[in-house]
C-alpha positions in Angstrom: 63.3 51.6 93.7 65.5 50.8 91.5 68.6 51.5 89.5 66.6 51.4 86.5 63.1 53.0 86.8 63.9 57.0 86.4 65.2 56.0 82.7 61.9 53.7 82.1 59.8 56.4 83.5 61.1 59.5 81.0 60.8 56.6 78.6 57.3 56.4 79.2 56.8 60.2 79.3 58.2 60.5 76.2 56.4 57.6 74.4 53.6 59.3 75.6 53.7 62.7 74.2 54.7 61.4 71.1 51.3 58.8 70.8 49.6 62.3 71.9 51.6 64.7 69.0 50.6 61.6 66.7 47.3 61.7 66.9 46.7 65.4 66.7 48.9 65.4 63.8 46.6 62.6 62.6 43.6 64.6 63.5 45.0 67.6 61.3 45.5 65.7 58.1 42.2 63.6 58.0 40.4 67.0 58.7 42.4 68.4 55.6 41.4 65.1 53.1 38.0 65.4 54.6 37.9 69.7 53.0 39.9 68.1 50.0 37.0 66.4 49.2 33.9 68.3 50.6 35.3 72.0 48.8 36.8 70.4 46.2 34.5 68.0 44.8 35.4 68.0 40.8 35.5 66.0 38.1 38.7 63.9 37.9 39.3 64.3 42.1 41.0 60.8 43.0 42.5 59.9 46.6 46.1 60.2 44.6 45.7 63.9 43.8 43.9 65.1 47.1 47.1 63.0 48.7 49.6 64.7 46.9 47.8 68.6 47.4 47.7 67.6 51.5 50.7 66.4 52.0 53.5 69.0 51.8 56.0 70.2 53.9 54.3 73.3 54.7 51.2 71.3 56.1 53.4 68.8 58.4 54.7 72.1 59.9 52.0 73.5 60.2 50.5 69.6 61.8 53.9 69.5 64.1 53.6 72.9 65.5 49.6 72.2 66.5 50.7 68.5 67.6 52.9 70.2 70.1 50.9 73.2 71.1 48.2 70.7 71.9 50.1 68.5 73.8 51.8 71.6 76.2 48.3 72.6 76.7 46.6 69.0 77.2 50.2 68.9 79.5 49.1 71.6 81.4 45.7 71.1 82.1 46.3 67.7 83.6 48.9 69.4 85.5 46.7 72.0 86.9 43.3 69.6 87.5 
């Protein structure tokens, strides 16, 4: 094993975690966007209004916590089975 191998493995693990969390966050926001147009489908609803309504700091915080929890659950299941 070369001296740089452990650092590369750690970098790949971090990259995989970032990608998995980002995917969960993407699913969270796509679900919010679909709900915004399905439930509140009134006159004057535009993409701009929907994006302004769903991209808030509270929603971002919820998405990041959900992404982290989802990553930890999948990582636990990946190691267990």
